KEFI-505304 format. One record per residue (C-alpha): x, y, z; residue in three letters; residue number from 0. Coordinates in Angstrom, 2 decimals, m for minus. Layout:
BEGIN
{atom {X,Y,Z},'ala',NUM},
...
// end
This chain:
BEGIN
{atom {82.63,190.47,121.94},'met',0},
{atom {81.32,191.00,118.51},'ala',1},
{atom {79.89,188.90,115.81},'lys',2},
{atom {81.37,188.58,112.32},'gly',3},
{atom {79.75,188.04,108.93},'phe',4},
{atom {77.72,184.90,108.13},'pro',5},
{atom {78.73,182.16,105.46},'gly',6},
{atom {77.49,178.75,104.62},'ala',7},
{atom {79.39,175.64,103.56},'asp',8},
{atom {77.92,172.36,102.22},'ser',9},
{atom {78.83,169.23,100.36},'ser',10},
{atom {75.25,169.81,98.68},'asn',11},
{atom {75.13,171.59,95.59},'pro',12},
{atom {73.86,175.19,96.01},'val',13},
{atom {71.39,174.24,93.74},'ser',14},
{atom {69.71,171.56,95.47},'ala',15},
{atom {66.57,172.07,98.15},'ser',16},
{atom {65.03,170.43,101.21},'ala',17},
{atom {61.40,170.67,102.45},'gly',18},
{atom {60.32,172.73,99.60},'gly',19},
{atom {63.05,175.39,100.36},'gln',20},
{atom {66.15,176.38,98.31},'ser',21},
{atom {69.33,176.05,100.06},'met',22},
{atom {69.72,179.92,99.98},'ile',23},
{atom {66.53,180.15,102.01},'glu',24},
{atom {67.52,177.40,104.18},'leu',25},
{atom {71.01,179.26,105.19},'ala',26},
{atom {68.72,182.56,105.36},'thr',27},
{atom {66.85,181.22,107.78},'gly',28},
{atom {69.54,180.22,109.81},'val',29},
{atom {71.47,183.42,109.82},'phe',30},
{atom {68.65,185.89,109.43},'gly',31},
{atom {70.09,186.89,106.07},'gln',32},
{atom {71.61,185.71,103.36},'ala',33},
{atom {75.30,184.24,103.77},'pro',34},
{atom {78.03,186.36,102.50},'leu',35},
{atom {79.89,183.55,101.16},'phe',36},
{atom {79.32,179.69,100.39},'trp',37},
{atom {82.30,177.09,100.53},'gly',38},
{atom {82.27,174.59,98.12},'arg',39},
{atom {84.85,171.58,97.17},'tyr',40},
{atom {87.63,171.66,94.23},'phe',41},
{atom {89.36,168.65,93.56},'thr',42},
{atom {90.21,168.14,89.94},'ser',43},
{atom {88.66,169.18,86.86},'pro',44},
{atom {87.75,165.58,85.98},'thr',45},
{atom {85.96,164.96,89.47},'thr',46},
{atom {82.32,164.53,89.31},'gly',47},
{atom {79.45,163.73,91.72},'gly',48},
{atom {77.29,166.23,93.83},'thr',49},
{atom {79.94,167.18,96.37},'val',50},
{atom {82.13,168.77,93.87},'glu',51},
{atom {81.19,172.20,92.80},'tyr',52},
{atom {79.36,172.52,89.41},'asn',53},
{atom {79.36,175.71,87.90},'his',54},
{atom {76.75,174.71,85.37},'leu',55},
{atom {74.19,174.44,88.19},'asp',56},
{atom {75.46,176.89,90.78},'glu',57},
{atom {77.22,179.68,89.20},'asn',58},
{atom {74.11,181.65,88.59},'asn',59},
{atom {72.52,180.87,91.81},'ile',60},
{atom {75.39,182.35,93.61},'leu',61},
{atom {75.75,184.99,91.29},'ala',62},
{atom {72.02,186.02,91.38},'lys',63},
{atom {72.24,186.46,95.32},'asn',64},
{atom {75.57,188.14,95.42},'asn',65},
{atom {77.17,185.60,97.33},'ile',66},
{atom {80.97,184.89,97.14},'lys',67},
{atom {82.24,181.26,96.56},'leu',68},
{atom {84.88,179.80,99.01},'leu',69},
{atom {86.93,177.19,97.18},'pro',70},
{atom {88.00,174.10,99.49},'ile',71},
{atom {90.42,171.81,98.31},'ala',72},
{atom {89.25,167.98,98.88},'arg',73},
{atom {91.90,165.63,99.00},'gln',74},
{atom {91.17,164.76,102.86},'thr',75},
{atom {92.76,161.24,102.71},'thr',76},
{atom {95.89,162.66,101.19},'his',77},
{atom {96.78,165.30,103.88},'val',78},
{atom {99.16,163.21,105.88},'ala',79},
{atom {101.20,162.21,102.89},'gly',80},
{atom {104.53,163.26,101.12},'ser',81},
{atom {105.19,166.50,99.46},'ser',82},
{atom {104.98,165.11,96.10},'ala',83},
{atom {101.53,164.03,96.83},'gln',84},
{atom {100.67,167.61,98.13},'gly',85},
{atom {102.06,169.14,94.68},'ser',86},
{atom {100.40,166.72,92.55},'ser',87},
{atom {97.22,167.58,94.20},'asp',88},
{atom {97.50,171.38,94.17},'ala',89},
{atom {98.07,171.14,90.40},'thr',90},
{atom {94.68,169.55,89.96},'asp',91},
{atom {92.87,172.01,92.67},'asn',92},
{atom {94.46,175.09,90.57},'val',93},
{atom {93.52,173.72,87.27},'asp',94},
{atom {89.94,172.95,88.63},'asp',95},
{atom {89.58,176.28,89.99},'leu',96},
{atom {91.22,178.14,86.91},'ile',97},
{atom {88.96,176.05,84.28},'gln',98},
{atom {85.95,176.48,86.26},'thr',99},
{atom {85.76,180.23,86.76},'leu',100},
{atom {88.18,181.30,83.71},'gly',101},
{atom {91.31,183.14,83.74},'ile',102},
{atom {89.78,186.12,82.26},'asn',103},
{atom {87.19,186.45,84.60},'phe',104},
{atom {89.53,185.98,87.58},'leu',105},
{atom {91.56,188.56,86.05},'val',106},
{atom {89.02,190.93,86.21},'ser',107},
{atom {88.07,190.56,89.65},'gln',108},
{atom {91.69,190.96,90.94},'gly',109},
{atom {95.09,189.17,90.99},'asn',110},
{atom {95.26,186.95,94.44},'gln',111},
{atom {92.42,184.69,95.59},'phe',112},
{atom {92.02,182.19,98.32},'leu',113},
{atom {91.88,178.41,98.61},'met',114},
{atom {91.31,176.34,101.84},'phe',115},
{atom {92.74,172.74,102.13},'leu',116},
{atom {90.22,170.54,104.05},'asp',117},
{atom {91.90,169.03,106.83},'val',118},
{atom {89.65,166.68,108.96},'glu',119},
{atom {92.06,165.18,111.67},'gly',120},
{atom {89.53,162.99,112.70},'ser',121},
{atom {90.61,159.53,112.02},'ser',122},
{atom {93.16,157.56,110.21},'asp',123},
{atom {91.09,157.78,106.79},'thr',124},
{atom {90.74,161.47,107.45},'glu',125},
{atom {94.42,162.47,108.79},'pro',126},
{atom {95.84,165.33,110.16},'ser',127},
{atom {98.07,167.36,108.08},'leu',128},
{atom {101.85,166.38,107.62},'ser',129},
{atom {104.60,169.10,107.26},'val',130},
{atom {105.89,167.33,103.74},'ala',131},
{atom {102.24,167.46,102.42},'tyr',132},
{atom {101.33,171.07,103.09},'tyr',133},
{atom {104.94,172.44,101.97},'glu',134},
{atom {104.52,170.53,98.64},'gly',135},
{atom {100.87,171.89,98.39},'trp',136},
{atom {101.09,175.31,99.49},'ala',137},
{atom {104.41,175.95,97.35},'gln',138},
{atom {102.75,174.39,94.09},'thr',139},
{atom {99.35,176.26,94.57},'leu',140},
{atom {101.30,179.33,94.37},'val',141},
{atom {103.74,178.45,91.70},'glu',142},
{atom {101.48,176.83,89.42},'his',143},
{atom {98.57,179.45,89.40},'ser',144},
{atom {101.34,181.94,88.41},'lys',145},
{atom {102.63,179.57,85.66},'asp',146},
{atom {99.17,178.86,84.10},'ser',147},
{atom {98.11,182.33,84.34},'thr',148},
{atom {101.47,184.07,82.85},'asn',149},
{atom {101.70,185.60,86.45},'gly',150},
{atom {98.06,187.29,86.45},'arg',151},
{atom {96.76,185.05,89.11},'val',152},
{atom {97.99,183.71,92.39},'thr',153},
{atom {95.84,181.26,94.20},'ile',154},
{atom {96.96,181.64,98.05},'leu',155},
{atom {97.13,178.63,100.36},'pro',156},
{atom {94.88,178.09,103.42},'cys',157},
{atom {93.89,175.64,105.76},'val',158},
{atom {90.60,174.52,107.61},'tyr',159},
{atom {90.99,172.30,110.64},'gly',160},
{atom {89.59,171.26,114.05},'arg',161},
{atom {90.33,173.63,116.84},'gln',162},
{atom {91.96,170.69,118.76},'gly',163},
{atom {94.00,169.22,116.00},'asp',164},
{atom {97.13,170.36,117.32},'thr',165},
{atom {99.20,168.30,115.02},'thr',166},
{atom {97.84,169.96,111.99},'thr',167},
{atom {98.56,173.28,113.37},'trp',168},
{atom {102.07,172.70,114.55},'asn',169},
{atom {102.37,171.16,110.87},'ala',170},
{atom {101.29,174.77,109.75},'leu',171},
{atom {103.72,176.42,111.77},'thr',172},
{atom {106.80,174.35,111.26},'thr',173},
{atom {106.14,174.61,107.57},'ala',174},
{atom {106.07,178.43,108.29},'ala',175},
{atom {109.34,178.72,109.93},'gln',176},
{atom {110.73,176.85,106.50},'his',177},
{atom {109.46,180.01,104.53},'gly',178},
{atom {106.12,178.19,103.45},'ile',179},
{atom {102.94,180.81,103.21},'gln',180},
{atom {99.96,180.62,104.87},'cys',181},
{atom {97.17,183.01,103.96},'ser',182},
{atom {94.65,182.40,106.50},'gly',183},
{atom {92.90,179.38,109.00},'ala',184},
{atom {89.44,178.37,109.35},'trp',185},
{atom {88.82,176.71,112.48},'val',186},
{atom {86.25,174.14,113.26},'ala',187},
{atom {84.88,174.38,116.78},'arg',188},
{atom {81.07,173.12,117.62},'tyr',189},
{atom {80.94,174.65,121.20},'phe',190},
{atom {77.50,175.80,121.55},'phe',191},
{atom {74.04,173.94,120.81},'glu',192},
{atom {71.97,174.91,118.17},'gly',193},
{atom {72.67,177.21,114.78},'cys',194},
{atom {71.94,180.70,115.86},'glu',195},
{atom {75.31,182.56,115.54},'met',196},
{atom {77.12,183.27,118.80},'pro',197},
{atom {79.73,186.26,119.66},'glu',198},
{atom {83.12,185.40,118.47},'trp',199},
{atom {84.97,184.12,121.30},'asp',200},
{atom {88.96,183.70,120.65},'asp',201},
{atom {89.18,181.37,123.97},'gln',202},
{atom {86.69,178.97,122.21},'ile',203},
{atom {87.92,179.47,118.59},'val',204},
{atom {91.83,179.71,118.49},'met',205},
{atom {94.01,176.75,118.62},'pro',206},
{atom {96.35,176.31,121.52},'ala',207},
{atom {99.05,176.68,118.83},'val',208},
{atom {100.31,179.79,117.94},'ser',209},
{atom {99.59,180.11,114.47},'leu',210},
{atom {101.70,181.97,111.47},'pro',211},
{atom {98.46,183.05,109.90},'cys',212},
{atom {95.24,185.05,110.90},'ser',213},
{atom {92.15,182.82,111.98},'val',214},
{atom {89.59,184.35,109.17},'leu',215},
{atom {86.77,182.06,109.74},'leu',216},
{atom {84.95,179.85,112.72},'trp',217},
{atom {82.66,177.24,111.64},'gln',218},
{atom {80.76,176.98,114.62},'tyr',219},
{atom {78.02,174.45,114.02},'gln',220},
{atom {77.56,171.73,111.29},'glu',221},
{atom {74.43,170.02,109.83},'asn',222},
{atom {72.15,173.28,110.17},'cys',223},
{atom {69.03,173.96,107.98},'ala',224},
{atom {67.67,170.62,107.87},'arg',225},
{atom {71.31,169.10,107.85},'gly',226},
{atom {72.07,170.77,104.56},'met',227},
{atom {74.74,173.35,105.51},'ile',228},
{atom {77.55,174.10,108.08},'asp',229},
{atom {77.62,177.61,109.67},'ala',230},
{atom {79.99,180.06,110.11},'asn',231},
{atom {81.05,183.46,110.89},'gln',232},
{atom {84.22,185.76,109.93},'thr',233},
{atom {86.62,186.68,112.53},'asn',234},
{atom {85.33,190.61,113.71},'pro',235},
{atom {88.91,191.33,115.17},'asn',236},
{atom {90.72,191.21,111.78},'val',237},
{atom {90.14,193.41,108.50},'asp',238},
{atom {87.98,190.74,106.71},'ile',239},
{atom {87.70,192.83,103.48},'lys',240},
{atom {91.36,192.99,103.02},'thr',241},
{atom {92.11,189.60,104.22},'leu',242},
{atom {89.33,187.38,102.89},'phe',243},
{atom {86.36,189.08,101.09},'leu',244},
{atom {88.22,190.59,98.68},'ser',245},
{atom {90.10,187.41,97.89},'lys',246},
{atom {87.09,185.84,96.86},'leu',247},
{atom {84.67,186.20,93.95},'val',248},
{atom {81.11,186.24,93.13},'val',249},
{atom {80.93,183.59,90.11},'pro',250},
{atom {79.91,184.87,86.75},'pro',251},
{atom {76.56,184.21,85.23},'met',252},
{atom {76.35,181.82,82.69},'ile',253},
{atom {73.74,182.30,79.99},'ala',254},
// end
């Protein structure tokens, strides 16, 4: 078995600090190297608060450290909803990401980029994914990103969920049978104690459901580095550069 590349995600801005250390320093202490990517949340262009990615505060920190931004669509209370709800949320997610990074910058980096839908699947207020919601969200994510950039940028739908959330994974599989795209899965399972990166193990990571897309990431522990980050690694058994890293960007510097 092997290990993948390390990455962090957080509900705190990358510009935050704790115990006299920056977020980058804290994450580096966990992994023994700077993370290759950092997951942050995108809801809509008008959403505020520290959980939401703020390019004015965070772009330069990620850029200076050559860390790619991993966009997470955050509307966890909605994901069991209707196709119309999914479509409306996807429109906001696309507008948020494109306005944050800029069309010209995205085009200079490529033409396809990933966005992961946050599905917690742990309670009534953080439900599992419905087929209808995913179909509306995934279709609109692709179509609206193309429409709003004259076909120059396509945002590809991916899903984050718990390894044991079979309702979510079954919904994803059913949607794929209906012709709905999935470009990757990000699986959360906290199997080991501590924040040191374990070796990748399909028997631990993979959901019981056979997925229609590759599992790209394993969130193997939460609340690391003084509780400031969750710890992840990429799947060492797939072409992670083509499927994942090439479809993320290091944000542009802001003067």
